[in-house]
C-alpha positions, 0 to 999 in steps of 0.5 A: 440548534442548541442541545442538552446532553443528559444521563440516565440519572437525570431522567425519569421512567416517562422520558423513556417513551421518547426512545420509541420514535428514535428506535422507529426511525433508525432500526428495522422492526426486528430491532424495536425494543419493547418498551417494557423491557427497557424500563425494567433493565433501566430500573435495574441500573439507571446509570445506563444511558446518555440522551441528546435533547434538542433545546428548541423542540424538546425532541430526542435527538439521540441516545446511547443505552449501555450497562454493566453485564453479568458474567453470563451475559458477558460470555454470550456476547464475546463467544457463546451466543450465535445471534445477537443478544438484544431486547432479550436481555432480562434485568437480571443479566444487568449488573451494578457497577463494581470496584474491580472490573466492569464489562460494559455492553452497548445495546443501542447507538441511535440518532434520529434521521432529522439530527444526522448532521454530525453534531448529535453523534458528536455530543453522544459519543463525547458524553458516553466517553466522559461517562466512562471516564466519570465511572473510572474516577469514581473507582468503577473501572471500565474493563471492556466495552462490547457492541453488536453493530446491526447497521453500517452507521453503527459499524462506522460509529463504533470503529470511530470510537476504536472498537475492532471486530471480534467476531461475526454472528450467524444472523449477519450481525457483528460483535465489536470490542474496545478493551486493552490499549484502545480502551485506554486510548478512547478514555485519554480522549485520543480517539480520532474523529475526521472532519472530512469525507474521503475517497482513498486511492492505492497506487502499486507500481508492478512488473512481471517476468517476460515469460508470464502469461497470466496477465495476457490471459486476464486481458483476453478474458476481460476482452471476451466479457468473463468478469473479474472475480471476487466481485459483486455486480456493484463492484464490477460496476463501479470498477468498470466506471473507473476504467471508462473515465481513466480511458476517456481522460487518457484519450482526450488529454494525451497523445495517441502514441502514449494511449496506444500501448495502455490496457486497463482491466478490473482485476477484482474487489476485495475486502482490505483489512484496517488494523492499527500501527501496533503490527503483529510479527511477520509470522504472526497469525493473528490479526488486530482487525479494526475493520475492512473496507472494500477496494476495487483494483483496476490494473493499468497495463504496458505490456511492451515493458511488462510494466503496471500500475494497480489503482485500487479505490477504497470508496468513502473510506470509513476509517482513518486514512493515514493509518491505511497509509501507515500500512502501505509505508509498512507493507502491511497491505492485506485482503480477506482470503478467498479461502476463508472469511476470517483469514487475511492474506498479503495482497502482494503475495496473492498478486504473485501467486494469482497473476505472476505480478510483483512490486517494482517500486514504492506504492503511493496513496491518493487522497481525495477529501471533502475538505482540508483537515482541521489540524494541520499535523494531520495533512502533514501525516497524510503527506508522510504516509504516517498514521495520525492516530497511532499506538506505538508513540506518543510524539508527532512529526515536526518536520520543516520539510513536511510542513512546507509541502503541507502549505504548498498548494500545488493545484492548477485549477480553482476548484481543488487545492493539491498538496504532494510528497514523494508518498502521497497526493492530497487532493481537496475538492471543492465540491464532493458529491455523494455518489461514488461514481460521481467522485470518480469522474471528479477525480479522473480528470488528475488520476490519469496524470498520477498513473502516467507519472507513476510509470516514469517512476516504475521504468526507473525503479525497474531498471535500477533494480535490474542494474543493482542486482547485476552490480551485486552479483559481481558478473561481467558486464558484457556490451550485449548485457548493457545493451539489453538494459538500454533498450529496456529503458528505451521502451519507456522514453515515451513516458518521459515526454512532455508531448504526451499531454495536449494541454499545458496545465496537464504538463505543469501538473505532471512536472509537479508530480515528478518533482514530488515523486522524485523522478529526477533523482531516480534518474540521476541514480540511473544515469550514475548506474549507467556510467558505472556500467559503461566504465565496467563495459570499457574496462572489460573491453580493455582487458579482452583487448589486452588478452587479444594482443597478448595472444596475437604477440604470442602467436607472432613470436611463435610464428617468427621462431618457426620461420627460423626453424631451417636456419637452426636445422642447417647450422645443427646439421653441420655440427653433427656432421662435424661430431660424426652424428647422423645429420637426420637428427639435427631436423628432430632436435630442432623441432623439440627445442623449438617446442620446449622454448615455446612452452617455456615462453608461454608459461612465463607469460601466464605466470607473470599475468596471474602475478599482475592480477594477484597484486591488483587484487591485493592493492584493492 
């Protein structure tokens, strides 16, 4: 199809009759505008529309209605009105464009269902942004653009145009605004429009203290049928489908020894904050809310090792997936607080406070895409887990290594493409089905491998972290402590066995993931730590043996001297008799001499030991 883009000044009043069919097809009756009110506002300011017309049929495919606001209407939109300002807006509330500032209000963005293939909305948004640029070039600067979303599709369009949430209205609608740096970026043509559809999976490695009982209680509750909170019935249905698909593939593809110890549970479903890469200070209370996305958290548990992988599904992710990846890299994962809808809390803080789970390694992202991004740099940013549409910098990733990753398809089957890095898995499906549950079923046949390999990664991170803390604490390492660390790692050995996977293709996929996740490098670090610990244990054992030998030598000398006591006593007795001293004092003198000699000997040995230690420390 071919289309023509028209603007308000290109049409006449009768043309506006075409809006009725579009409104009736797109909106609920409560939001159908009165044609007379539409005409009155149009006659007040004709520069208030962008239209897309089907050239073949002459039908109106879609339109955007916007206009500058007088101060009272602008204040109503941003703060005062508890409900939406819509068709009740009077003509005298519509302003003329000014040379100092213009606060615009988008009354409607609508595309007829017959034309919702993506091309019309692109023409509309491009035409709208281009019109704002034209106003700016004419000396009529746009200061802010406000809109109220009454549908999910409207929310999605506003978010793609860099609008962020301003406030929630009592009627259930949401006010969005685009201003400041976001508006500058929009006018500069840097709003990002994805050329693909996506499901985003967040994979968080976690661990717990051995005394923690809260996860046990959670699993017992789920076994008794207690539902996850917070979550709706639809949330639970999708999460349970994730669990059933993972369990099925684990049972079918893996050996029983691995599957036997794994348990899965729905942890809850949460609204995840989507923000920009202009992150506030850690202690700042204000958030830049571009929007929220529903995430369904499934906990995969290996209780023998107290290790977990939290798999969070954000289905049909409505924002930039690379921005959420950037938040994962920046450790800026936040969820809407159960205590209040306008407050966000750290996901990791919530997990620690509620379930006693803490981070144990770096989180990964898995992207399930409908097609490869048009721009190779976007795929590279996906693999680097950095935002493609960034605010904080003008430069881009230009890495030979990352570029090579984006060109290396690691897929083992012909129904998908697969690109891997240490931070992300990008899975491009040849078939991207419409229903979320169907897509979960399609991706679960690879997701279970990611989870098992991530358990290997988590085991190494956990042991390496423990060893590092022991070394930093400068504690003496006993063979018993070393044995405890070895046993902890030994409980995870099953995750390393290639025989875990029944099929060769799964083994190869796991090998590719281990390589990408740098598991071998972590294992090398573990080996180095182990060698160093063994060295410390050996040194300590040598020191202990040296001390033990010294004590034995001292004891032997003392015993030898004691054995000579009768001989010395007889000599002294003869001497005392010759001097006229009572012989009975000879025994006492001998014991005193022996005691003094032993004390001096021990003192000399201790002084020598301390001197040697001081010399060793000085050399270090």
